[in-house]
C-alpha distance (Angstrom), angle and dihedral (degrees) to the residues before:
residue distance angle dihedral
M1 . . .
K2 3.74 . .
H3 3.79 91.5 .
S4 3.80 92.3 48.1
S5 3.80 91.7 48.9
R6 3.80 90.2 47.3
F7 3.84 92.3 58.1
S8 3.81 97.9 33.2
C9 3.86 92.0 95.8
M10 3.82 94.3 50.8
P11 3.85 95.5 93.0
R12 3.78 90.9 55.0
I13 3.81 91.6 48.8
L14 3.81 91.0 49.1
L15 3.81 91.1 49.8
M16 3.81 90.4 50.2
A17 3.80 90.9 48.6
V18 3.80 91.1 51.4
A19 3.82 90.5 48.5
V20 3.80 92.0 49.6
A21 3.79 91.5 46.3
T22 3.80 89.3 51.8
A23 3.80 93.4 47.2
L24 3.81 96.2 47.7
P25 3.84 96.3 70.5
A26 3.81 89.9 47.1
A27 3.81 91.3 50.5
A28 3.79 90.9 46.2
A29 3.80 90.6 50.0
D30 3.80 90.6 49.2
L31 3.82 90.4 49.2
N32 3.79 91.7 49.6
K33 3.79 89.5 48.7
R34 3.78 91.0 52.8
L35 3.80 92.5 45.2
K36 3.79 91.7 52.2
V37 3.80 92.7 59.2
K38 3.80 110.1 125.6
E39 3.78 111.4 -103.0
D40 3.82 113.5 -112.9
V41 3.80 109.0 -144.3
T42 3.80 94.6 175.8
E43 3.80 93.9 104.2
V44 3.81 92.3 47.7
I45 3.81 93.2 50.5
M46 3.80 93.5 42.6
G47 3.80 89.6 49.4
Q48 3.80 91.2 58.9
I49 3.81 91.4 43.0
M50 3.80 93.0 51.5
Y51 3.81 90.8 44.9
D52 3.81 90.6 56.9
F53 3.80 90.8 42.6
Y54 3.80 94.2 55.2
L55 3.81 90.0 45.6
G56 3.79 87.4 61.4
K57 3.81 94.6 -106.4
G58 3.78 96.2 128.7
F59 3.79 95.2 155.0
T60 3.81 91.0 54.0
S61 3.81 90.0 50.0
L62 3.80 91.1 49.9
N63 3.81 92.0 50.3
N64 3.80 92.3 46.9
I65 3.82 91.7 52.0
L66 3.80 92.9 49.8
T67 3.82 92.0 44.8
A68 3.81 92.6 49.8
K69 3.80 90.2 48.9
A70 3.81 91.4 50.1
E71 3.82 90.5 50.9
G72 3.80 92.3 48.0
L73 3.81 93.8 -115.2
L74 3.81 94.3 118.0
S75 3.77 124.5 45.1
D76 3.79 126.8 -143.5
N77 3.80 87.3 -128.6
V78 3.82 94.0 72.0
T79 3.80 101.7 101.6
A80 3.81 96.0 -164.6
T81 3.80 91.0 54.5
E82 3.79 92.2 47.6
I83 3.81 92.7 49.9
L84 3.80 91.0 51.2
L85 3.80 90.2 46.8
G86 3.80 90.7 52.5
D87 3.80 91.6 49.4
L88 3.81 91.3 49.9
Y89 3.79 91.3 48.8
T90 3.80 88.2 51.5
A91 3.80 92.7 49.9
F92 3.79 90.6 47.4
G93 3.79 93.6 54.9
M94 3.81 96.9 -108.5
P95 3.82 101.6 127.0
E96 3.81 95.7 162.8
A97 3.81 92.4 55.6
A98 3.81 91.1 44.3
D99 3.80 91.1 48.8
N100 3.81 90.6 51.7
V101 3.80 91.1 51.7
F102 3.80 94.4 48.3
S103 3.81 92.2 45.0
R104 3.81 89.5 51.8
I105 3.81 91.4 51.6
I106 3.81 95.3 47.4
T107 3.82 92.7 59.0
R108 3.80 92.5 59.0
D109 3.76 127.8 99.7
M110 3.80 101.9 -108.0
R111 3.77 143.1 132.5
S112 3.79 114.9 -61.4
D113 3.82 94.6 -121.5
T114 3.82 91.0 52.7
R115 3.81 90.9 49.1
N116 3.81 91.2 47.8
E117 3.79 90.1 49.6
T118 3.80 89.1 53.3
W119 3.80 90.0 49.4
F120 3.80 88.0 52.4
R121 3.80 92.1 53.4
Q122 3.77 90.8 50.3
G123 3.80 90.2 48.6
R124 3.79 91.2 49.5
L125 3.81 88.6 52.2
K126 3.81 91.0 53.0
Y127 3.81 90.2 46.5
R128 3.80 92.1 53.7
Q129 3.80 90.4 48.3
G130 3.79 90.6 54.3
E131 3.82 93.7 -114.8
Y132 3.80 91.9 135.0
F133 3.80 97.2 165.1
E134 3.80 92.1 56.0
A135 3.81 90.5 39.6
E136 3.80 90.8 55.5
R137 3.80 91.4 50.2
V138 3.80 91.9 52.7
L139 3.81 97.8 37.9
N140 3.80 91.9 54.5
V141 3.83 86.7 79.7
P142 3.84 106.9 90.2
I143 3.78 118.8 -135.1
S144 3.79 95.0 -150.1
T145 3.79 131.1 9.2
L146 3.80 95.3 -172.8
E147 3.80 102.9 57.3
I148 3.79 141.2 4.7
T149 3.80 102.7 -104.8
P150 3.83 120.1 -175.2
L151 3.81 90.9 -101.0
E152 3.80 91.4 47.2
A153 3.81 89.8 51.0
E154 3.80 90.8 50.1
R155 3.82 90.2 49.3
R156 3.78 91.4 52.4
V157 3.81 92.8 48.1
M158 3.81 93.4 51.0
L159 3.80 93.0 45.2
A160 3.81 90.9 47.7
N161 3.81 90.2 52.4
V162 3.81 89.7 53.5
L163 3.80 90.9 49.6
M164 3.80 93.9 46.9
A165 3.81 89.4 52.4
R166 3.85 85.4 61.1
N167 3.82 92.0 45.6
E168 3.83 91.8 -111.4
F169 3.78 92.4 139.1
D170 3.81 97.0 156.8
R171 3.80 93.7 59.9
A172 3.79 90.5 43.6
R173 3.80 90.4 52.5
D174 3.82 91.9 50.5
L175 3.80 90.5 51.4
L176 3.79 95.6 49.2
A177 3.81 98.8 41.4
P178 3.87 98.2 81.3
I179 3.83 94.3 51.3
P180 3.84 109.4 105.7
M181 3.79 119.0 -132.0
S182 3.80 93.7 -130.6
N183 3.80 95.4 108.6
A184 3.79 139.5 32.9
L185 3.80 93.5 -92.3
G186 3.80 90.6 52.0
M187 3.80 90.8 51.2
Y188 3.80 90.9 51.0
A189 3.80 89.7 47.2
T190 3.81 90.7 52.8
Y191 3.79 90.5 48.6
N192 3.81 92.1 49.0
M193 3.80 90.5 47.0
G194 3.80 90.3 52.5
V195 3.81 90.9 50.4
A196 3.82 89.1 48.0
H197 3.82 89.7 55.3
L198 3.80 91.0 49.7
R199 3.79 92.1 50.6
A200 3.80 90.2 47.3
N201 3.82 88.6 57.4
R202 3.81 93.7 -108.3
P203 3.80 100.0 121.5
E204 3.82 96.6 163.9
E205 3.82 94.4 59.6
G206 3.80 92.6 39.3
I207 3.79 95.2 49.9
A208 3.82 90.9 47.6
L209 3.80 90.8 55.4
L210 3.79 93.0 44.2
E211 3.80 90.4 49.9
S212 3.82 89.3 54.9
V213 3.80 87.3 58.1
M214 3.80 94.3 41.4
T215 3.82 92.3 53.9
L216 3.81 95.0 51.2
P217 3.83 114.5 127.1
V218 3.78 117.0 -91.4
S219 3.80 107.5 -89.6
D220 3.80 138.3 145.6
N221 3.80 125.3 -18.8
E222 3.80 93.7 -93.3
T223 3.80 93.7 53.2
N224 3.80 92.7 44.3
A225 3.81 90.9 50.8
L226 3.81 90.1 50.9
K227 3.82 89.4 50.6
D228 3.81 88.7 53.5
R229 3.80 91.5 49.6
A230 3.79 91.2 51.2
A231 3.81 91.8 50.4
L232 3.80 90.4 47.9
A233 3.82 91.8 50.1
I234 3.81 90.5 50.9
G235 3.79 90.3 49.7
Y236 3.80 92.0 50.3
S237 3.80 90.4 50.2
Y238 3.80 93.1 51.9
L239 3.80 91.9 45.9
Q240 3.80 90.2 53.5
S241 3.80 89.8 51.2
K242 3.84 90.8 48.6
S243 3.81 94.3 -112.8
P244 3.82 100.8 132.6
E245 3.80 96.0 164.9
K246 3.81 93.2 56.1
A247 3.80 89.1 43.5
R248 3.80 90.0 54.4
E249 3.83 91.5 50.6
A250 3.80 89.9 54.3
L251 3.80 97.3 41.7
I252 3.80 95.0 53.7
N253 3.84 87.1 67.9
V254 3.81 90.7 69.1
R255 3.80 111.7 101.0
L256 3.79 114.4 -110.4
E257 3.83 92.7 -135.2
G258 3.79 96.9 36.9
P259 3.81 126.4 112.0
F260 3.84 91.2 -101.5
S261 3.80 97.9 47.2
N262 3.82 94.5 104.0
P263 3.84 97.2 57.2
A264 3.82 88.6 40.4
M265 3.81 92.2 55.1
L266 3.80 90.0 45.8
S267 3.81 90.3 52.1
L268 3.81 92.7 45.1
G269 3.77 89.5 54.8
Y270 3.78 90.5 49.2
A271 3.82 90.9 49.4
H272 3.80 90.0 55.6
F273 3.79 89.7 44.4
L274 3.81 90.1 56.8
R275 3.80 88.5 51.2
E276 3.82 87.2 53.0
D277 3.79 89.2 -117.9
Y278 3.79 91.0 135.3
K279 3.79 96.9 167.2
R280 3.81 92.5 56.5
A281 3.80 90.2 45.4
L282 3.78 89.6 50.1
S283 3.82 91.7 51.8
F284 3.81 91.8 57.3
W285 3.79 94.1 45.5
L286 3.80 94.2 46.0
E287 3.81 89.6 51.1
L288 3.78 89.6 49.1
M289 3.82 90.6 51.4
T290 3.83 89.5 64.0
R291 3.80 90.7 65.2
N292 3.79 132.7 80.0
P293 3.83 106.1 -39.0
S294 3.81 90.5 -153.0
D295 3.79 90.9 67.0
S296 3.80 113.6 101.2
S297 3.82 92.3 -136.5
V298 3.80 90.8 54.0
Q299 3.80 91.1 49.0
E300 3.80 91.0 50.6
A301 3.80 90.4 48.9
M302 3.81 88.6 55.6
L303 3.81 88.4 61.9
L304 3.81 95.8 41.4
A305 3.81 97.1 49.4
P306 3.84 92.7 64.0
R307 3.81 88.2 50.3
A308 3.79 88.5 57.2
Y309 3.80 89.3 49.8
E310 3.79 89.2 51.8
A311 3.80 90.2 50.9
L312 3.81 87.6 53.2
Q313 3.83 89.4 50.5
A314 3.83 89.8 -114.1
N315 3.78 95.4 134.2
Q316 3.78 95.3 160.3
Q317 3.83 91.8 56.0
A318 3.81 88.2 45.1
F319 3.80 90.2 51.8
F320 3.79 92.8 52.7
G321 3.81 90.0 42.4
Y322 3.79 90.7 57.5
K323 3.81 89.8 46.4
L324 3.82 89.7 52.1
A325 3.80 89.5 49.3
A326 3.81 91.4 49.6
Q327 3.80 91.9 49.0
T328 3.81 91.4 47.5
M329 3.81 92.1 49.1
S330 3.80 90.5 49.9
D331 3.81 90.3 50.8
Q332 3.79 90.2 49.4
L333 3.79 90.7 53.7
V334 3.81 88.5 54.9
V335 3.82 89.6 49.4
L336 3.80 90.8 50.8
E337 3.80 90.4 51.5
R338 3.81 89.9 52.3
I339 3.80 91.4 49.1
S340 3.81 89.4 47.7
T341 3.81 89.3 53.9
D342 3.81 91.0 49.7
V343 3.81 91.2 49.7
K344 3.79 90.1 55.8
K345 3.81 91.7 54.8
N346 3.79 121.9 95.7
G347 3.79 116.5 -96.5
W348 3.80 97.5 18.6
L349 3.79 90.5 134.0
D350 3.80 92.0 54.5
R351 3.79 90.2 56.4
L352 3.80 89.3 62.9
N353 3.81 89.8 69.7
P354 3.83 114.5 87.6
S355 3.83 96.0 -148.0
A356 3.79 120.1 93.7
E357 3.81 95.0 -122.5
G358 3.79 93.8 43.3
G359 3.79 92.5 -106.5
V360 3.80 92.7 -75.4
N361 3.80 92.3 135.5
A362 3.81 93.5 56.2
D363 3.78 125.3 95.9
P364 3.83 108.3 -78.8
L365 3.80 91.4 -128.7
E366 3.79 94.6 50.2
A367 3.80 112.5 114.6
P368 3.82 106.9 -101.3
S369 3.76 118.7 -123.6
M370 3.76 125.4 -144.4
A371 3.77 129.7 -130.1
L372 3.79 118.7 -114.4
P373 3.81 105.9 -132.5
T374 3.77 119.9 -147.7
N375 3.80 92.1 -143.4
P376 3.85 107.8 93.9
A377 3.80 92.1 -149.1
E378 3.82 91.6 54.3
T379 3.80 90.1 46.6
A380 3.80 91.9 55.8
F381 3.80 91.7 44.8
L382 3.81 94.4 49.9
S383 3.78 90.4 45.5
S384 3.80 89.8 57.2
L385 3.79 91.7 42.0
F386 3.80 97.5 52.2
A387 3.80 91.2 43.2
S388 3.79 84.5 76.5
H389 3.81 112.7 89.3
T390 3.80 89.6 -153.1
F391 3.80 94.0 56.4
T392 3.81 92.9 43.8
E393 3.81 92.0 53.2
G394 3.80 91.4 45.3
Y395 3.80 92.5 48.6
Q396 3.79 90.7 50.2
Q397 3.81 90.4 52.6
Y398 3.80 90.0 47.7
Q399 3.81 89.8 53.4
Q400 3.79 90.2 49.7
L401 3.80 91.3 51.4
R402 3.80 92.0 49.7
R403 3.78 91.3 50.8
L404 3.78 91.0 47.6
Q405 3.78 88.4 51.8
S406 3.80 89.2 54.3
I407 3.82 90.9 50.0
V408 3.81 91.6 50.2
E409 3.82 90.9 51.0
Q410 3.79 90.2 50.2
R411 3.81 91.1 49.7
K412 3.79 90.0 51.8
R413 3.80 90.0 54.2
D414 3.80 90.0 47.5
L415 3.80 90.7 51.6
L416 3.79 91.1 50.6
A417 3.80 90.6 52.5
M418 3.82 90.4 47.1
R419 3.80 91.0 50.5
D420 3.82 91.2 51.0
M421 3.80 90.5 48.8
A422 3.79 91.2 49.5
G423 3.81 89.7 51.3
V424 3.79 91.6 52.3
M425 3.81 90.8 49.1
S426 3.77 91.1 49.0
R427 3.80 91.5 52.5
R428 3.80 90.1 50.4
Q429 3.80 92.7 52.1
N430 3.84 92.3 102.1
L431 3.79 90.7 57.7
L432 3.80 95.1 52.7
A433 3.82 95.6 84.9
E434 3.80 93.5 55.8
Q435 3.79 91.9 43.3
Q436 3.78 90.2 49.9
K437 3.83 90.8 55.3
R438 3.79 90.2 52.3
V439 3.78 91.4 48.3
V440 3.82 90.7 50.2
A441 3.82 90.6 50.7
I442 3.79 91.1 49.5
E443 3.80 90.6 48.7
Q444 3.81 90.9 51.3
R445 3.80 92.4 50.6
I446 3.77 91.1 47.5
Q447 3.80 90.5 48.6
A448 3.82 91.3 50.8
L449 3.78 91.3 49.2
N450 3.77 89.6 46.1
D451 3.81 90.7 52.7
H452 3.83 93.2 50.0
W453 3.78 95.1 40.2
P454 3.86 96.7 87.1
I455 3.83 90.4 52.6
L456 3.81 92.9 47.9
Q457 3.78 90.7 45.6
S458 3.81 92.5 50.2
R459 3.84 92.8 49.2
A460 3.79 92.7 47.7
R461 3.80 92.9 49.4
A462 3.81 92.1 46.8
A463 3.79 91.2 50.2
A464 3.77 91.9 47.7
R465 3.82 92.2 50.4
N466 3.90 93.4 51.4
P467 3.84 107.2 84.1
R468 3.82 92.5 -168.6
N469 3.75 94.6 52.2
Y470 3.76 92.0 69.8
A471 3.81 91.9 143.4
A472 3.81 89.5 68.0
T473 3.79 90.2 59.0
M474 3.81 95.4 42.6
S475 3.78 114.7 131.4
P476 3.83 119.6 -120.5
Q477 3.81 90.7 -109.3
D478 3.81 93.0 52.5
R479 3.79 90.7 45.5
E480 3.80 90.5 52.7
I481 3.79 90.5 51.5
M482 3.81 90.4 48.5
D483 3.81 91.0 50.3
R484 3.80 91.0 52.2
I485 3.81 90.8 49.1
D486 3.83 90.2 50.2
A487 3.80 89.7 50.8
M488 3.81 90.5 50.6
E489 3.80 90.1 48.9
T490 3.79 91.2 51.1
A491 3.79 91.1 49.0
A492 3.83 92.2 48.1
A493 3.80 91.3 51.0
R494 3.80 89.2 60.8
L495 3.81 92.6 56.3
P496 3.83 118.8 106.3
T497 3.75 113.6 -85.4
G498 3.75 115.1 -100.9
P499 3.79 142.8 101.5
S500 3.80 93.7 -70.9
G501 3.81 94.2 50.3
S502 3.79 92.1 45.6
N503 3.82 92.0 50.7
T504 3.81 91.6 49.8
L505 3.80 92.3 48.7
N506 3.82 91.5 48.4
R507 3.82 91.5 50.2
I508 3.80 91.1 50.9
R509 3.79 90.7 49.4
M510 3.83 90.4 49.0
L511 3.81 89.0 51.1
K512 3.79 89.4 50.1
G513 3.79 90.7 50.6
L514 3.81 92.3 49.0
H515 3.78 90.9 50.3
S516 3.82 91.4 47.5
F517 3.82 89.2 49.7
N518 3.79 90.4 50.5
V519 3.82 91.1 50.5
A520 3.80 92.1 47.3
N521 3.82 90.4 47.9
R522 3.80 90.5 56.6
A523 3.82 93.8 45.5
P524 3.88 97.7 104.0
R525 3.79 90.6 51.9
T526 3.79 89.4 47.3
Q527 3.82 91.2 54.1
N528 3.80 90.4 58.2
Q529 3.77 88.8 48.0
V530 3.80 90.0 53.0
Y531 3.80 91.8 52.4
S532 3.79 90.8 47.0
E533 3.78 92.2 49.2
L534 3.81 91.1 48.5
T535 3.80 90.4 54.1
R536 3.79 91.8 47.2
Y537 3.80 93.2 48.1
E538 3.80 90.5 48.0
K539 3.82 90.9 53.3
E540 3.79 90.9 47.3
L541 3.80 90.5 49.9
T542 3.81 90.1 52.0
Q543 3.79 90.4 48.2
V544 3.79 92.2 50.4
R545 3.81 89.7 48.6
N546 3.82 90.8 51.9
R547 3.78 91.0 49.0
S548 3.76 90.2 51.2
E549 3.80 90.8 51.5
A550 3.81 89.6 48.8
L551 3.80 89.8 52.6
R552 3.78 90.0 50.5
Q553 3.82 90.2 49.6
L554 3.81 91.0 49.7
L555 3.78 90.5 52.7
N556 3.80 91.4 49.7
D557 3.82 91.0 47.6
N558 3.79 90.3 51.3
K559 3.78 90.9 52.0
T560 3.81 92.2 46.9
I561 3.79 94.6 48.2
T562 3.77 95.1 46.0
S563 3.81 91.7 46.8
T564 3.84 95.4 50.7
N565 3.80 94.9 54.4
I566 3.78 92.1 -128.8
T567 3.80 92.2 178.1
T568 3.80 91.1 69.1
Q569 3.79 90.9 46.1
T570 3.80 92.3 52.0
V571 3.80 89.9 51.4
D572 3.82 89.7 53.6
F573 3.79 91.1 48.0
D574 3.78 89.9 48.4
K575 3.80 90.7 55.2
R576 3.78 90.8 50.0
L577 3.79 90.9 49.2
N578 3.80 90.2 50.1
D579 3.80 89.7 53.4
V580 3.81 90.5 48.5
G581 3.80 90.0 48.1
K582 3.80 91.7 53.1
G583 3.79 90.4 49.3
L584 3.80 90.3 50.2
E585 3.80 91.7 49.8
K586 3.79 90.0 52.1
S587 3.81 92.8 47.8
I588 3.81 91.9 46.9
A589 3.80 90.5 51.1
E590 3.81 90.9 49.5
H591 3.81 92.2 49.0
T592 3.80 90.8 47.0
D593 3.81 91.2 53.5
Y594 3.81 92.0 44.2
L595 3.80 94.2 49.8
G596 3.79 89.3 43.8
L597 3.81 89.5 57.0
L598 3.81 90.7 49.7
A599 3.80 90.4 49.7
A600 3.81 90.4 47.7
A601 3.82 89.6 52.3
V602 3.82 91.0 52.7
L603 3.79 90.3 47.6
E604 3.80 91.2 49.2
D605 3.80 91.1 50.5
K606 3.81 90.8 50.8
R607 3.79 90.5 45.5
N608 3.81 92.4 52.6
R609 3.79 92.7 48.0
I610 3.81 92.7 48.4
N611 3.80 90.7 47.4
N612 3.81 89.2 53.5
D613 3.81 90.7 49.1
L614 3.79 90.1 46.9
A615 3.79 91.0 51.5
E616 3.80 90.2 49.1
A617 3.81 90.8 50.5
Y618 3.82 91.8 51.0
L619 3.80 91.3 46.8
N620 3.79 90.8 52.6
I621 3.81 90.6 47.6
A622 3.80 89.5 52.2
R623 3.79 91.2 46.1
L624 3.79 92.5 53.1
Q625 3.79 91.2 46.2
D626 3.80 91.0 51.1
A627 3.79 90.7 47.9
A628 3.80 90.8 51.3
L629 3.81 91.6 48.1
N630 3.78 92.3 49.5
R631 3.80 91.0 48.7
D632 3.81 92.3 51.3
N633 3.85 92.8 41.2
R634 3.79 91.2 -124.7
P635 3.79 121.1 158.9
V636 3.77 115.8 -97.4
G637 3.81 112.1 -97.1
T638 3.80 97.8 40.6
T639 3.78 120.4 107.9
A640 3.74 129.8 -131.5
T641 3.76 135.3 159.4
P642 3.82 108.4 -107.7
K643 3.78 116.7 -113.2
P644 3.77 126.7 -146.8
């Protein structure tokens, strides 16, 4: 019974074994099927692209996307890649290419929020190009109807700007109202909404919104500048409604050293002038006259200060004030002519960049910075120039072209070096066969040493671990001494027998024992030395093996380069780079002329305004002279300094 019970479970075990044996091939086939799945490198490539993008290397990201697409590693069906590509095209001033990408994405079957986000990017592209009608059509599509996301807030701000340009302030206000003021875009939206109310003749609502911006806590420079703008807008509104006291209360919130301090001081003086407090008005305008004379607010103050003197019946001070204004305006016309001459010179745009090399070594998609000139007249001119969105966009594209030109020149130098290297490799082709034999011999010796190394390592470690086998760990110096002692012992044994020979032999044997004791005493230290030497030899063997592999790789590279005729390929690339360089030179020349025309237009506008101010100053001088002549009953045509 015991035997039968012992084997009663055998059928079940056999059935389980058969089932497992049947399932193993199926599992192996399934594993092989899963292992043969094509590797998707999209995430790896996109990781590197996004890493460069967030480091500010937009041009590198753009090149990597196009290269991966050309090599078939990235598909056009990846929406995230296409959106990034469209944004990079937009930043690089290639609107047609960006428009093609966005149009291709919109036609796909995708989630509605992704499609709306793509519509937004296309609308933003049209907005930056100045195509406001098309931008409005595209931006009317909301990104999100549930919450105000950052992109939705940006869409509303751009669309509101388009509407306000057409004086549709009610629609603009409705768009901007839901945007919270928790971030910079929300603060700008609140400011724009307040301005929209003012332009729609609703000053109460507009001033309330602008006051919410003006009373924000002190923060970074951007927020503080927006606070100043809000206070200035409130002051302008109150001045237009003839409420100088309220205007003064708003204008005193503008920082004295901020970018809007000059127009604020001008407006403060005018507020006091409306209150007939001419001395206080004069104090603001006289302080403003000590600032940069190229600033339009300072120039206007030079004409208003004499008016305050006239109101105070100080005609003589008013006369000299108008003369000072006329002289200053004349000097400013000379300054404008000098700036106009500089603008016509070659390379004037490169001098706007603060870096020594003009920023040509930076990434082409990096936002260009502008130099801060020490000349006050140039500062005022550049401030007016870069206030234009058109000039700023054009200057950014010019900077990108200059940096591309630098990259092309560097690639041409790289190609020249590659061509020289290929020539050297081609001339060394006859020596490759002999060098290959030497490399093969070295590889064989290394392989033999590598095969015997475990045995040598095992013997050395065993000898080092055996404290009695101290002779195996004896150093070469100690072994040489031992060999000399053995030779002396052999020689002494051949001496004639006698007391003298026995004493000599005993002394030699004592010396041998002392030396053996010394070697045995140093045995533990010798074991550590053996382990250290084994580690060092192992590292050296690995290093020699790596050098051998590097030699083999160099030989293979030489064969590959000489077989692909790289010299001809570099010549073809050089021709293509020359064509690209000529195209860049043409584009740079066109942008230089275009930006020069924009600068000339700004200069002409400043020149016309200063000429008008100069004419007004001369008219006031003549008026005061005529008044003085009439008061003194002098004949017309004589001159006299007016008296108070």
